[in-house]
C-alpha positions as CSV (number, residue, x, y, z in Angstrom):
1,M,-6.9,-22.5,34.0
2,T,-4.9,-25.2,32.7
3,K,-5.6,-27.7,29.9
4,P,-7.3,-31.1,30.4
5,R,-4.5,-34.0,30.1
6,G,-4.6,-35.3,27.0
7,F,-6.0,-32.0,24.9
8,V,-4.8,-31.3,21.6
9,R,-5.4,-27.4,20.8
10,K,-7.0,-27.0,17.5
11,T,-4.8,-25.5,14.9
12,K,-5.5,-24.0,11.3
13,Q,-3.0,-26.5,9.8
14,R,-4.9,-29.6,11.2
15,G,-8.2,-27.8,10.1
16,A,-6.7,-27.5,6.5
17,I,-5.3,-31.2,7.0
18,L,-9.0,-32.9,8.1
19,R,-10.4,-30.4,5.2
20,V,-8.2,-31.9,2.5
21,L,-8.6,-36.0,3.6
22,R,-12.2,-35.3,4.1
23,N,-13.0,-33.8,0.5
24,T,-10.9,-36.7,-0.9
25,D,-11.9,-40.5,-2.1
26,T,-8.3,-41.3,-2.6
27,H,-5.9,-42.7,-0.2
28,P,-3.2,-39.8,-0.5
29,T,0.4,-39.7,0.9
30,A,1.7,-36.8,2.8
31,D,3.4,-34.9,-0.1
32,W,-0.1,-34.7,-1.7
33,I,-1.6,-33.3,1.8
34,Y,1.1,-30.8,1.5
35,Q,0.4,-29.9,-2.0
36,E,-3.1,-29.0,-1.5
37,V,-2.9,-27.6,1.9
38,R,-0.3,-25.1,0.5
39,K,-3.3,-24.1,-1.8
40,E,-4.9,-22.7,1.3
41,M,-1.8,-22.0,3.3
42,P,1.1,-21.0,1.0
43,N,3.5,-21.0,3.8
44,V,2.8,-24.1,5.8
45,S,5.9,-26.5,5.8
46,L,6.3,-30.3,5.0
47,G,7.7,-31.0,8.6
48,T,4.3,-29.1,9.7
49,I,1.8,-31.7,7.7
50,Y,3.9,-34.5,9.1
51,R,3.7,-33.5,12.8
52,N,-0.2,-32.4,12.6
53,L,-0.7,-36.0,10.7
54,K,0.9,-37.8,13.3
55,T,-1.4,-36.1,16.2
56,L,-4.7,-36.7,14.1
57,V,-3.6,-40.0,13.8
58,E,-3.0,-40.7,17.8
59,M,-6.2,-38.7,18.1
60,G,-7.9,-41.2,15.9
61,E,-9.0,-38.7,13.4
62,V,-7.2,-40.0,10.7
63,Q,-6.0,-43.8,9.5
64,E,-2.7,-44.4,8.5
65,L,-1.9,-47.0,6.1
66,S,1.3,-48.8,5.4
67,Y,1.8,-51.2,3.1
68,G,5.5,-51.4,2.7
69,S,5.3,-49.2,-0.7
70,G,7.5,-46.6,1.2
71,H,5.0,-44.0,1.3
72,T,2.5,-44.1,3.9
73,R,-1.3,-43.0,3.1
74,Y,-4.1,-41.3,5.1
75,D,-7.1,-42.0,5.5
76,A,-10.4,-39.6,7.3
77,K,-12.1,-42.7,7.7
78,S,-11.0,-43.5,11.5
79,H,-14.0,-46.0,11.6
80,T,-13.1,-49.9,11.0
81,H,-13.7,-50.3,7.7
82,Y,-11.3,-52.2,5.0
83,H,-9.1,-51.5,2.0
84,F,-8.7,-53.2,-1.5
85,V,-4.8,-52.3,-2.9
86,C,-4.3,-52.8,-6.1
87,D,-0.8,-54.6,-7.3
88,E,-1.0,-52.7,-10.6
89,C,-1.4,-49.0,-10.2
90,G,-1.7,-49.1,-6.3
91,R,-5.1,-47.5,-6.1
92,I,-6.6,-48.3,-2.7
93,E,-10.5,-48.5,-2.2
94,D,-12.6,-48.5,0.9
95,L,-14.9,-51.5,1.5
96,D,-17.5,-51.8,3.1
97,I,-18.4,-54.9,4.4
98,P,-21.2,-55.8,6.5
99,C,-20.4,-59.2,7.1
100,M,-17.2,-58.4,9.0
101,Q,-18.8,-56.1,11.7
102,D,-18.7,-58.9,14.3
103,L,-14.8,-59.9,13.6
104,N,-13.7,-58.9,17.0
105,R,-16.0,-60.2,18.8
106,E,-15.8,-63.7,17.0
107,V,-12.2,-63.3,17.2
108,G,-12.6,-62.8,20.9
109,K,-15.0,-65.6,21.4
110,E,-12.3,-67.7,19.6
111,V,-9.4,-66.6,21.4
112,Q,-11.3,-66.5,25.2
113,G,-10.2,-62.8,25.5
114,H,-10.7,-59.2,23.9
115,V,-9.8,-57.9,20.7
116,R,-9.2,-54.5,21.0
117,E,-8.9,-53.3,17.2
118,H,-7.9,-55.2,13.8
119,R,-6.6,-54.5,10.6
120,L,-7.4,-56.5,7.2
121,E,-6.4,-55.4,3.5
122,F,-7.3,-57.0,0.6
123,Y,-4.6,-57.3,-2.4
124,G,-5.3,-57.9,-6.2
125,V,-5.7,-56.2,-9.5
126,C,-8.9,-53.6,-9.7
127,G,-11.2,-53.7,-12.7
128,E,-9.7,-50.7,-14.3
129,C,-6.5,-52.5,-14.2
130,I,-8.1,-55.2,-16.0
131,A,-9.9,-53.7,-18.4
132,E,-6.5,-51.8,-19.6
133,Q,-4.7,-55.3,-19.9
134,N,-8.0,-56.7,-21.9
135,R,-7.6,-53.2,-24.1
136,K,-3.9,-54.2,-24.6
137,T,-4.5,-57.5,-25.1
138,G,-7.4,-57.4,-27.0
139,S,-8.9,-59.9,-24.3
140,V,-12.2,-59.8,-23.2
141,S,-12.8,-61.1,-19.3
């Protein structure tokens, strides 16, 4: 019996990577994922992590987030959502903005075409970094 075209076999490593990603609210790097998966599978290699992350991205199970910082981040939330990236600490926060749900349709109307997908990020300084800056300077915002 032949496998259907596009079929991707489930593997223990891929399952472990998904568990790690689904159990964190951060947007970790492959190195961080590697360290976490090694707790469950000590003999896993970093190359295996990278190959499986690539497959998970291609399957639409995981989002790859690249912000030019040199470290790609990964997100197990594969549905369309938005991110806020802190310029100070580098933390990435998920944003749920209901008014943005119809953006593809609206842009499609504007260009008289069809939008397949979009990506939108917000950049600034997070509340924790502002609070830390205020503690250091004695300011109150």
